[in-house]
C-alpha positions in Angstrom: 12.0 -23.0 -22.0 8.7 -24.7 -21.2 10.5 -28.0 -20.5 13.1 -26.6 -18.1 11.0 -24.0 -16.2 9.3 -26.5 -13.9 12.7 -28.0 -13.0 13.8 -24.6 -11.6 10.6 -23.6 -9.7 12.0 -24.5 -6.3 15.2 -22.4 -6.9 13.3 -19.4 -8.2 10.6 -19.6 -5.4 13.3 -19.6 -2.7 14.4 -16.1 -3.7 12.9 -13.1 -1.9 9.4 -12.6 -3.3 10.3 -15.6 -5.4 6.8 -17.0 -5.9 5.4 -13.7 -6.9 8.2 -13.1 -9.4 7.7 -16.7 -10.6 4.0 -16.1 -11.4 5.0 -12.9 -13.3 7.6 -14.8 -15.3 5.1 -17.5 -16.2 2.6 -15.0 -17.5 5.3 -13.0 -19.4 6.5 -16.2 -21.1 2.9 -17.2 -21.9 1.9 -13.9 -23.7 5.2 -13.9 -25.7 4.7 -17.4 -27.0 7.6 -18.9 -25.1 5.7 -21.2 -22.8 4.5 -23.9 -25.2 5.8 -24.8 -28.7 4.0 -23.6 -31.8 2.3 -26.1 -34.1 2.5 -25.2 -37.9 -0.8 -27.2 -38.3 -2.7 -24.7 -36.2 -5.0 -22.3 -38.1 -3.1 -19.0 -38.0 -4.4 -16.2 -35.8 -4.8 -14.0 -38.9 -7.8 -16.0 -39.8 -9.3 -15.6 -36.3 -8.8 -11.9 -36.6 -10.8 -11.8 -39.8 -13.7 -13.6 -38.2 -13.6 -11.3 -35.2 -13.6 -8.3 -37.5 -16.7 -9.7 -39.3 -18.6 -10.1 -36.0 -17.6 -6.5 -35.0 -18.7 -5.1 -38.3 -22.1 -6.8 -37.9 -22.5 -5.3 -34.4 -21.6 -1.9 -35.8 -24.4 -2.2 -38.3 -26.8 -3.3 -35.6 -25.8 -0.3 -33.5 -24.5 -2.5 -30.6 -21.0 -0.9 -30.8 -19.5 2.2 -32.3 -17.3 2.1 -35.4 -13.8 1.2 -34.6 -11.3 4.0 -34.4 -8.4 1.6 -33.8 -5.0 2.7 -35.1 -3.4 -0.3 -36.8 0.3 -0.9 -36.7 2.1 0.7 -39.6 4.2 -1.5 -41.8 7.3 0.1 -40.4 6.3 -0.2 -36.7 7.9 -2.9 -34.7 5.7 -5.0 -32.3 6.6 -4.9 -28.6 8.4 -8.3 -29.2 9.0 -10.7 -32.0 5.7 -12.5 -32.6 6.0 -16.2 -33.0 4.8 -17.9 -36.2 1.0 -17.8 -36.5 0.5 -15.0 -34.0 -1.0 -11.5 -34.8 -1.2 -8.2 -33.0 -4.6 -6.4 -32.6 -5.8 -3.4 -30.8 -8.0 -4.3 -27.8 -10.9 -2.3 -29.2 -11.0 -4.6 -32.2 -11.3 -7.7 -30.0 -13.6 -6.6 -27.2 -16.2 -4.1 -26.2 -15.2 -2.0 -23.1 -18.5 -1.3 -21.2 -18.7 1.4 -18.5 -20.3 0.7 -15.1 -22.6 3.2 -13.5 -21.9 5.8 -10.7 -24.3 5.9 -7.8 -25.4 8.6 -5.4 -25.7 7.7 -1.7 -29.5 7.6 -1.7 -29.3 5.0 -4.5 -27.3 2.6 -2.4 -29.6 0.6 -0.3 -29.5 -2.3 2.2 -31.4 -4.7 0.0 -32.0 -5.4 -3.7 -29.5 -6.3 -6.4 -25.9 -6.3 -5.1 -23.7 -3.4 -6.4 -20.2 -4.7 -7.1 -17.6 -2.1 -6.1 -13.8 -2.2 -6.5 -13.4 -3.0 -2.8 -15.6 -6.1 -3.2 -13.2 -7.4 -5.8 -10.2 -7.1 -3.4 -10.8 -7.0 0.3 -14.1 -5.6 1.3 -17.1 -7.8 2.3 -19.4 -4.8 2.8 -22.0 -4.7 0.1 -24.5 -2.1 -1.0 -27.6 -2.9 -3.1 -29.9 -1.1 -5.6 -33.5 -1.5 -6.8 -32.9 0.5 -10.0 -34.0 -1.1 -13.3 -31.0 -0.8 -15.6 -30.1 -1.8 -19.1 -28.7 -5.3 -19.5 -25.1 -4.0 -20.0 -25.0 -2.6 -16.5 -25.2 -6.1 -15.0 -22.6 -8.8 -14.9 -23.2 -12.5 -14.5 -21.0 -15.4 -13.5 -18.1 -15.9 -15.9 -18.1 -12.3 -17.2 -14.7 -10.6 -17.6 -14.2 -7.5 -15.5 -11.5 -4.9 -15.1 -11.1 -2.6 -12.1 -9.5 0.6 -13.4 -9.2 3.0 -10.4 -6.7 2.8 -7.5 -6.6 -1.0 -7.0 -6.8 -2.3 -10.5 -6.7 -5.4 -12.6 -8.8 -8.1 -14.4 -11.2 -10.6 -12.8 -13.5 -13.3 -14.1 -16.6 -12.8 -12.0 -17.6 -16.0 -10.1 -20.5 -14.7 -8.1 -24.2 -14.2 -8.8 -25.8 -11.5 -11.0 -24.7 -8.0 -9.8 -24.6 -4.4 -10.9 -21.0 -3.3 -11.5 -19.9 0.1 -10.3 -18.5 3.0 -12.3 -14.9 2.1 -11.5 -15.2 -1.3 -13.1 -15.4 -2.1 -16.8 -17.0 -5.2 -18.3 -15.1 -6.6 -21.3 -17.2 -8.4 -23.8 -15.3 -10.3 -26.5 -16.7 -10.0 -29.9 -16.1 -13.7 -30.7 -15.2 -16.1 -28.0 -14.9 -18.9 -30.6 -11.9 -17.1 -32.0 -10.3 -15.6 -28.8 -10.3 -17.5 -25.6 -11.6 -15.5 -22.6 -9.1 -17.3 -20.3 -6.2 -16.5 -22.6 -7.4 -12.8 -22.8 -7.7 -12.7 -19.0 -4.1 -14.0 -18.6 -2.9 -11.4 -21.1 -4.6 -8.7 -19.0 -3.0 -10.0 -15.8 0.5 -9.7 -17.4 -0.3 -6.3 -18.9 -1.6 -5.1 -15.5 1.7 -6.1 -13.8 3.6 -4.3 -16.6 1.6 -1.1 -16.0 2.1 -1.3 -12.2 5.8 -1.8 -12.6 6.0 1.3 -14.9 4.1 3.3 -12.3 6.4 2.3 -9.4 6.2 4.8 -6.5 2.9 6.3 -7.6 0.3 6.0 -4.8 -2.6 5.4 -7.1 -2.7 4.4 -10.8 -5.7 5.0 -13.0 -6.3 3.4 -16.4 -8.5 5.4 -18.8 -10.9 3.7 -21.2 -9.2 5.4 -24.1 -5.8 3.9 -23.1 -7.4 0.5 -22.4 -8.9 0.3 -25.9 -5.6 1.3 -27.5 -3.6 -1.6 -25.9 -2.2 -3.9 -28.5 -3.0 -7.6 -27.8 -0.7 -10.4 -29.2 -2.7 -13.6 -29.6 -1.9 -17.0 -31.1 -3.9 -19.6 -33.0 -6.9 -20.8 -31.0 -5.4 -24.3 -30.4 -2.3 -22.7 -29.0 -4.4 -20.3 -26.8 -5.9 -23.4 -25.2 -2.4 -25.0 -24.7 -1.1 -21.8 -23.2 -4.0 -21.6 -20.7 -3.5 -25.3 -19.7 0.2 -24.8 -19.2 -0.2 -21.6 -17.2 -2.8 -23.3 -15.0 -0.5 -26.2 -14.4 2.5 -24.0 -13.5 0.3 -21.8 -11.3 -0.9 -24.9 -9.4 2.8 -25.7 -8.8 3.3 -22.2 -7.5 0.3 -22.7 -5.2 1.8 -25.8 -3.7 5.1 -24.1 -3.2 3.4 -21.2 -1.6 1.4 -23.4 0.7 4.6 -25.1 1.9 6.2 -21.7 2.5 3.1 -20.4 4.2 2.9 -23.2 6.7 6.5 -22.6 7.7 6.1 -18.8 7.7 2.9 -19.0 9.7 4.5 -21.1 12.4 7.4 -18.7 12.6 5.1 -15.7 12.6 3.1 -17.2 15.5 6.3 -17.7 17.5 7.4 -14.1 16.8 4.0 -12.7 17.7 3.8 -14.7 21.0 7.3 -13.6 22.1 6.8 -10.0 21.1 3.7 -10.1 23.1 5.8 -10.5 26.2 7.2 -7.0 25.5 3.8 -5.3 25.3 2.8 -7.1 28.5 5.7 -5.6 30.4 4.7 -3.7 33.5 7.1 -0.8 33.0 10.3 0.2 31.3 12.5 -1.8 33.6 10.5 -5.0 33.1 10.6 -4.3 29.3 14.3 -4.0 29.4 14.6 -7.4 31.0 12.1 -9.0 28.5 13.9 -7.4 25.6 17.2 -8.8 26.8 15.8 -12.3 26.8 14.6 -11.9 23.2 17.9 -10.3 22.1 19.7 -13.5 23.0 17.7 -15.2 20.3 17.5 -12.5 17.6 19.4 -14.7 15.1 16.6 -17.3 15.2 13.6 -15.1 15.7 14.1 -12.3 13.2 15.0 -14.2 10.1 12.4 -12.6 7.7 11.4 -9.1 6.7 7.9 -9.7 8.1 9.3 -10.6 11.5 11.4 -7.4 11.5 8.3 -5.4 10.5 6.5 -7.0 13.5 9.4 -5.9 15.8 9.1 -2.4 14.4 5.3 -2.3 15.1 5.9 -3.6 18.6 8.4 -0.8 19.3 5.8 1.8 18.1 3.1 0.2 20.2 5.3 0.3 23.3 6.1 4.0 22.6 2.4 5.0 23.0 1.8 2.7 26.0 4.5 4.5 28.1 6.6 1.4 28.4 9.6 2.3 26.2 11.3 4.7 28.5 11.1 5.2 32.3 8.9 8.0 33.7 10.6 10.9 35.5 8.6 12.3 38.5 10.2 15.7 37.8 8.3 16.0 34.5 5.3 18.2 34.5 2.3 15.8 34.2 0.5 16.0 30.8 -2.9 16.9 32.4 -1.2 20.0 34.0 0.1 21.1 30.6 -3.2 20.5 29.0 -5.0 22.5 31.7 -2.6 25.4 31.2 -3.1 25.3 27.4 -6.9 25.2 27.9 -6.8 28.3 30.2 -4.6 30.1 27.7 -7.2 29.4 25.0 -10.0 30.7 27.2 -8.2 33.9 27.7 -7.5 34.3 23.9 -11.2 33.6 23.1 -12.3 36.2 25.8 -10.0 38.8 24.3 -11.2 38.1 20.8 -7.8 36.9 19.5 -9.1 33.5 18.4 -12.7 32.4 17.7 -14.7 30.5 20.3 -14.9 27.4 18.0 -11.1 26.8 18.7 -11.9 26.3 22.4 -12.3 22.6 23.3 -15.0 21.5 25.7 -12.6 20.4 28.4 -8.8 20.4 29.1 -8.5 16.6 28.5 -10.5 13.5 27.7 -12.0 11.7 30.7 -11.7 8.1 29.4 -8.5 6.2 29.0 -9.0 3.6 26.3 -5.7 1.9 27.0 -3.6 1.7 30.2 -0.9 4.4 30.3 1.3 5.9 33.1 -0.4 8.1 35.7 1.4 11.3 34.5 0.1 10.8 31.0 -3.3 12.1 29.7 -5.6 11.5 26.8 -6.3 14.4 24.5 -8.1 15.0 21.3 -6.4 16.3 18.1 -7.9 19.7 18.7 -6.1 19.9 22.1 -2.7 19.5 20.3 -3.3 22.3 17.7 -1.7 25.7 18.2 -4.1 28.3 19.5 -4.3 30.1 16.1 -6.8 30.1 13.3 -6.5 27.2 10.7 -4.1 25.3 12.9 -5.9 22.1 12.0 -7.1 22.4 8.4 -8.0 20.1 5.5 -6.9 20.9 2.0 -9.1 22.9 -0.4 -12.0 21.4 -2.4 -10.8 19.9 -5.7 -12.7 22.5 -7.7 -10.6 25.3 -6.0 -7.3 23.8 -7.1 -7.4 22.5 -10.7 -4.3 21.8 -12.9 -5.0 24.9 -14.9 -4.1 26.9 -11.8 -0.5 25.5 -11.8 2.4 27.7 -12.8 6.1 27.0 -13.3 7.2 28.6 -10.1 5.7 30.4 -7.1 4.0 28.8 -4.0 4.5 25.1 -3.7 1.6 22.6 -3.7 2.2 19.9 -1.1 0.5 16.6 -1.7 0.6 12.9 -0.9 3.7 12.4 -3.1 5.8 14.4 -0.6 4.4 12.6 2.4 4.8 9.1 1.0 8.4 9.9 -0.1 9.1 11.7 3.1 10.6 14.5 1.0 9.3 18.0 1.3 11.4 19.1 -1.7 10.0 16.5 -4.1 7.7 17.7 -6.9 7.3 20.8 -8.9 3.6 21.9 -8.7 3.2 25.6 -7.9 0.5 28.3 -7.8 0.7 32.0 -8.3 0.8 34.6 -5.5 -2.8 35.6 -6.3 -4.0 32.0 -6.0 -2.1 31.5 -2.8 -3.8 34.5 -1.3 -7.2 32.9 -2.1 -6.2 29.7 -0.4 -4.1 31.1 2.4 -6.2 29.2 5.0 -4.5 26.0 3.6 -1.0 27.4 4.0 1.7 24.9 5.2 4.6 26.3 7.2 7.9 24.9 8.5 7.2 22.7 11.5 3.7 21.8 10.4 2.5 18.2 10.1 1.2 17.1 6.7 -1.1 14.1 7.1 -2.2 11.8 4.3 -5.9 11.3 3.9 -6.5 8.8 1.1 -5.1 5.3 0.5 -1.9 5.5 2.7 -3.9 7.2 5.5 -2.3 8.7 8.5 1.2 8.9 7.1 3.0 12.1 8.3 5.6 14.4 7.0 7.0 17.1 9.3 7.9 20.1 7.2 11.6 21.1 7.7 12.7 24.7 8.4 13.9 25.0 4.8 10.6 24.0 3.3 9.1 26.2 0.6 6.1 28.4 1.3 3.0 26.8 -0.1 -0.4 25.2 0.5 -1.7 21.6 0.9 -3.8 19.9 -1.8 -7.2 18.2 -1.1 -5.6 14.9 -0.1 -3.8 16.3 3.0 -4.5 17.7 6.4 -2.1 20.2 7.8 -1.6 20.8 11.5 0.3 23.5 13.4 1.2 22.2 16.8 1.1 23.7 20.3 4.8 23.2 20.9 4.3 23.7 24.7 2.2 20.5 24.7 3.5 18.2 22.0 6.6 17.3 20.0 6.0 16.9 16.2 8.1 13.7 16.0 6.1 12.1 18.8 2.8 12.8 16.9 4.4 11.1 13.9 5.2 8.0 16.0 1.8 8.0 17.6 0.0 8.0 14.3 2.2 5.1 13.0 1.5 3.0 16.1 -0.7 -0.2 15.7 -3.3 0.9 18.2 -3.9 4.3 16.5 -3.7 2.7 13.0 -6.3 0.2 14.0 -8.6 3.1 15.2 -8.1 5.1 12.0 -8.7 2.2 9.6 -11.8 1.1 11.5 -13.2 4.6 11.1 -12.0 5.4 7.6 -13.5 2.9 5.1 -14.5 4.7 1.9 -16.4 3.2 -1.0 -13.3 1.9 -2.8 -10.4 2.7 -0.5 -9.6 4.0 3.0 -10.3 7.7 3.4 -9.4 9.8 6.5 -11.0 13.1 7.4 -10.9 15.8 10.1 -13.9 14.4 11.9 -12.1 11.0 12.3 -8.9 12.7 13.5 -10.8 14.8 16.0 -12.4 11.7 17.4 -9.0 10.0 18.0 -8.0 9.8 21.7 -4.4 10.7 21.7 -2.1 9.2 24.4 -0.1 12.2 25.6 3.0 11.9 27.8 4.8 14.8 29.4 6.6 16.9 26.9 10.1 15.9 28.2 9.1 12.2 28.0 8.0 12.7 24.4 11.5 13.7 23.5 13.0 10.7 25.3 10.5 8.4 23.5 11.4 9.9 20.1 15.1 9.3 20.8 14.6 5.7 22.0 12.3 4.9 19.0 15.0 6.3 16.6 17.6 4.2 18.3 15.6 1.0 18.1 14.3 1.5 14.6 17.9 2.1 13.4 18.6 -1.4 14.9 15.7 -2.8 12.9 17.0 -1.1 9.7 20.5 -2.6 10.3 19.0 -6.1 10.8 17.0 -5.7 7.5 20.2 -4.7 5.7 22.0 -7.7 7.1 19.1 -9.9 6.0 19.3 -8.4 2.4 23.0 -9.0 2.4 22.5 -12.6 3.4 19.9 -13.1 0.8 22.3 -11.7 -1.9 25.0 -14.1 -0.7 22.7 -17.0 -1.0 21.6 -16.0 -4.5 25.1 -15.6 -5.7 26.4 -18.7 -4.0 23.5 -21.1 -3.5 24.6 -24.2 -1.5 24.2 -27.5 -3.4 21.1 -29.2 -2.1 22.9 -32.5 -1.8 25.5 -31.2 0.5 25.0 -31.3 4.3 24.7 -27.9 6.0 28.0 -26.3 6.7 28.9 -25.9 10.4 29.3 -22.3 11.6 32.9 -21.3 12.2 34.2 -21.1 15.8 35.5 -17.5 15.2 34.3 -14.9 15.2 31.4 -15.9 17.5 28.0 -14.2 17.5 28.3 -11.5 20.1 26.0 -11.7 23.1 24.5 -8.7 24.8 25.4 -8.1 28.5 22.4 -7.6 30.8 22.8 -3.9 31.4 19.1 -3.0 31.9 19.4 -1.0 28.6 18.3 -1.9 25.1 21.1 -3.2 22.9 21.7 -0.8 20.1 24.9 -2.0 18.4 24.4 -5.8 18.3 24.6 -7.6 15.0 22.7 -10.8 15.5 23.3 -11.8 11.9 27.1 -12.2 12.2 27.1 -15.9 12.7 24.5 -16.5 10.0 26.5 -14.3 7.6 29.7 -16.1 8.4 27.8 -19.4 7.8 26.7 -18.2 4.4 30.2 -17.1 3.4 31.6 -20.4 4.6 29.1 -22.3 2.5 30.1 -20.2 -0.5 33.7 -21.2 -0.3 33.0 -25.0 -0.2 
C-alpha cells in the first residue's frame, strides 16, 4: 500500500474534494499500520505501555494526576481493527493527562497582558483578549504543547505561538512519557479520530466532545521506531498533497477571478433591461465559465445580490411605492397605540429609514426589521432563556420545540422535541405560528425557515428568533432572499462575532437596514430568483453527472483530448431580453465525456 499510494495521488486528487479525501486516507492508513511496513526488530509497543504506566503511577503517588479509571479491553472484545504485529491498544487517559482550560468573565478579558487563546484564534479569528491574572502553571500553554478544541469547531493543534492562557473550550494534552509515545504520532492519530467523529455527526450543526468521552478513546500505537517512520511518511505524503493543492489552487484562483470579474458586470447593470443584455452575453459562455461548484455558488450569490439591488426584475410604475406602504403601516400602528391595542414600544420612530446605504430604485425604501413586523405583541421575539427550557421539560408529545435543526434542514416537521400544554402556556410569548419566519442565531446565522400552514403548534428554542410579518408590507419569501444576499450577510457577520463563533441577536437585526421594494415587486423578485436558482441547481446536477462519468471512465492521460461530436450541438440562447431558464450549457461537455468513455 505504501509503495503504490504516491503513484495514484494525481488520480485521487483529481476527484471532487479529492485532496481533502486523500489527506483523510493517508491518516487512516497511518493509524491502522498500513502506511509503512512493520519491523520485527522494533521493541514492541507493549513494553512502551509498561513504561508509560510506571510514569503515570509515579504521578498518581505525587498527586499530579488522579488514579486511572480506564476500562481495559476485555479478552473477548475486538479492537476497532486488526492491530499489526507489535502494536497495542490503550485508553487515552492511560497515555495523557487531559487538562481543562479556564472560563473568563467579561471584566477579566483585557486589552493587554498575557494573551488568552480562544477557539476562534485557533481557526479564523485574529482578535485577541488578554488577562493579568496569576494562574497555576497548567493553565498556560507554551510553544509545542498539544491542544484540543472541544466545542463547536474542534480538533487537535500543536501550538506554535508564544506563552498564552488557554480558554475553557480548549484542553491541553500532556503525554505521560514522550520518550515512549511520540507527540507527533499522537497528534496525527487525533486528526484522524476527529475526522471520524465529524463524519459520524454529519448534519449536526455543532459537535461537542466531553472530557469523559475524550479520556475513554482507545488509541492504537506502534513501536516507537515505527511511530517515527509513520510520522515521516505522513509528512512526506502531506507535502505531496500540498504541492498538488497549490497547482490546483493556482488554476482555481485564475478561474475564480475571471468568474468574479464577469459576474461583476451583472451587478453593475443600470437596470433590469441592461442586466438581461449582460446576462445574455455571459450565457453564451456558460460552458466555459461555470465549470466548478464554487463558480456556480458565485452565480447564486450574484443572483441574490441583484435581487436586493432592484436589478433583477423591471419596476412597474403602477406599484404602490414602498415608502407609501410604510407610511400607511406607521399610521396604523399609531392608531393602535393610541387606542391601547398595542404597547407604545411597538411604534417605530419614523415610517422609514432616511439613509440609503446602497443604490436602489426610487420606488423602494429602507426599513428596519421592526417596520416589517406585524402590529401585534411578540411579533419579533427571541427564544426563551436556556434556564427556562431544559431537557427535563421535554415530553413525548404536545407542543413542538423548533430549533436550528429545522431551520438548517429547511424542514419544519423534522425532530421530536415537545413540551406540555402547561409549559407552553408559560412560554407563549415565544409561540411560533404558520407563516412566521424562524431565524437562526448561532453558527449558521441568518438562515431562515418559513413555517408552512401545516406546521405544528409550538415555540422556538433559545437559538432562534421568530418573526410574524406585516403581510401588507412584506412577503415572507422576499425576507428569506434578502437575509441570504451577500450585502446583508456581510452586514450580519460584521456585527455578530461572538467569543468562539458568530452569534446573531435582536439588536443586530433591528440595526439592519432592509432594502424594501413594493409588495407586488417582491413577488416578482421571488418568482425570478426561484427560476434562476433552479437553473443553478440544474447546472450543479449536470456538473455532478459529468464528474461521475469522468470517475467511471477516466480518459487515459496519454491519449489526446477527444473532439466534441458535431451533433447534438450545444444549444445557444436567442437574445430575447429575458433570462434563459431552460438552457443546458453542459450538453456539449457531457457529450464529450461520453465520447471519451467509448474510446
